[in-house]
C-alpha positions in Angstrom: 98.3 -34.7 51.9 99.6 -33.9 48.6 102.9 -35.5 48.7 101.2 -38.6 50.6 98.8 -39.4 48.0 101.1 -38.2 45.2 103.9 -41.1 46.2 100.8 -43.6 46.2 99.5 -42.4 43.0 103.2 -42.7 41.2 104.1 -46.1 43.5 100.9 -48.0 41.9 101.6 -46.1 38.7 105.6 -47.4 38.5 104.5 -50.8 39.4 102.1 -51.1 36.8 104.7 -49.6 34.1 107.6 -51.9 35.2 105.7 -55.0 35.3 103.4 -54.3 32.1 106.5 -53.0 29.6 109.9 -54.5 31.7 110.9 -58.1 30.6 113.1 -58.1 33.5 111.1 -55.8 36.2 113.4 -53.8 38.5 110.2 -53.8 40.9 108.1 -56.7 41.8 106.2 -55.3 45.0 104.3 -52.4 45.9 107.0 -51.7 48.8 109.7 -51.9 46.3 108.0 -49.5 44.0 107.1 -47.1 47.1 111.1 -47.5 48.1 111.9 -46.6 44.4 109.6 -43.6 44.2 110.8 -42.3 47.3 114.3 -42.6 46.9 113.4 -40.8 43.0 111.4 -38.0 44.2 114.0 -36.7 47.2 116.5 -37.3 44.0 118.7 -39.0 46.2 118.8 -42.0 43.8 121.1 -44.6 45.0 121.1 -46.8 41.7 120.2 -49.8 43.5 117.1 -50.5 41.3 117.5 -49.5 37.3 114.1 -49.3 35.1 113.8 -52.1 32.7 112.4 -50.6 29.7 111.9 -47.2 28.0 108.7 -46.4 29.1 110.1 -46.7 33.1 113.1 -44.5 32.3 110.5 -42.0 31.2 108.1 -42.1 34.4 111.4 -42.1 36.0 112.4 -39.0 34.5 109.1 -37.1 35.3 109.7 -38.2 38.9 112.7 -36.5 39.2 111.2 -33.3 37.7 108.3 -33.6 40.1 110.8 -34.1 43.0 112.6 -30.8 41.8 109.6 -28.6 41.7 108.0 -30.0 45.1 110.9 -29.8 47.0 111.9 -25.8 45.8 108.3 -25.0 46.4 108.0 -26.3 49.3 111.8 -24.9 50.3 110.7 -21.7 49.3 108.0 -21.4 51.8 110.2 -22.6 54.6 112.2 -20.0 53.8 109.7 -17.2 53.5 108.2 -17.9 56.9 111.5 -17.9 58.2 112.0 -14.6 56.8 108.9 -13.4 57.9 109.4 -14.0 61.4 112.7 -12.4 61.4 111.2 -9.3 60.7 108.3 -9.8 62.8 105.5 -10.1 60.2 103.8 -13.1 62.2 102.9 -16.3 60.0 101.6 -16.8 56.4 99.0 -18.4 54.8 99.1 -20.5 51.9 95.8 -21.7 50.2 93.9 -23.4 53.0 93.6 -20.1 54.6 95.0 -22.3 57.8 97.7 -20.9 59.6 100.5 -22.5 59.5 103.6 -22.0 62.1 107.4 -22.7 61.9 109.4 -22.8 65.0 113.0 -22.7 64.5 116.0 -22.3 66.6 116.2 -22.5 70.6 113.0 -23.2 72.2 112.9 -21.2 75.2 110.4 -21.5 78.2 109.7 -17.4 77.9 109.4 -17.9 74.0 106.8 -21.1 74.1 104.4 -19.1 76.4 105.1 -16.0 74.2 103.9 -17.9 71.6 100.7 -19.8 73.5 99.7 -16.5 74.1 99.9 -14.8 70.5 98.4 -18.0 69.7 95.5 -18.2 71.9 94.9 -14.3 71.2 94.6 -15.4 67.4 92.6 -18.3 68.3 89.3 -16.5 70.0 
C-alpha cells in the first residue's frame, strides 16, 4: 500500500512540476508521469524522458534516493525472512502485527501440506 500511494503521489507531483516549471515539458499526461516515476524509483532510468527544468531534476534526484531506500529496506526484509526460514525460526512481523509468509524454493505437496497444517494451528 505504501509503495502504491507513493507512486500516485509522486506521479501527480512530477506532472505538476514538469508542466509548471518546464518550457518543454517531457511529461504531458498522467500515464507518462506514472511511467517516469516507476522507471526512476526502480533506478532503471532508460533516458527516454529527460527533466525539462532544474526543479524537475531536483524532484527526480529525490525519487532516485527514495528508490534506493525503498529497495534496500524491502530487500533486507526479504533476506531476513529467508534466513529465519533457513534456521527454522518461523515468520517475522513488520509493524502491522500481521504475519508475512515468504515461499521460496521448490514447492512440493508435502512441504505445502506441512505449511498449511502449521498455518492452521497459528490461526486457531
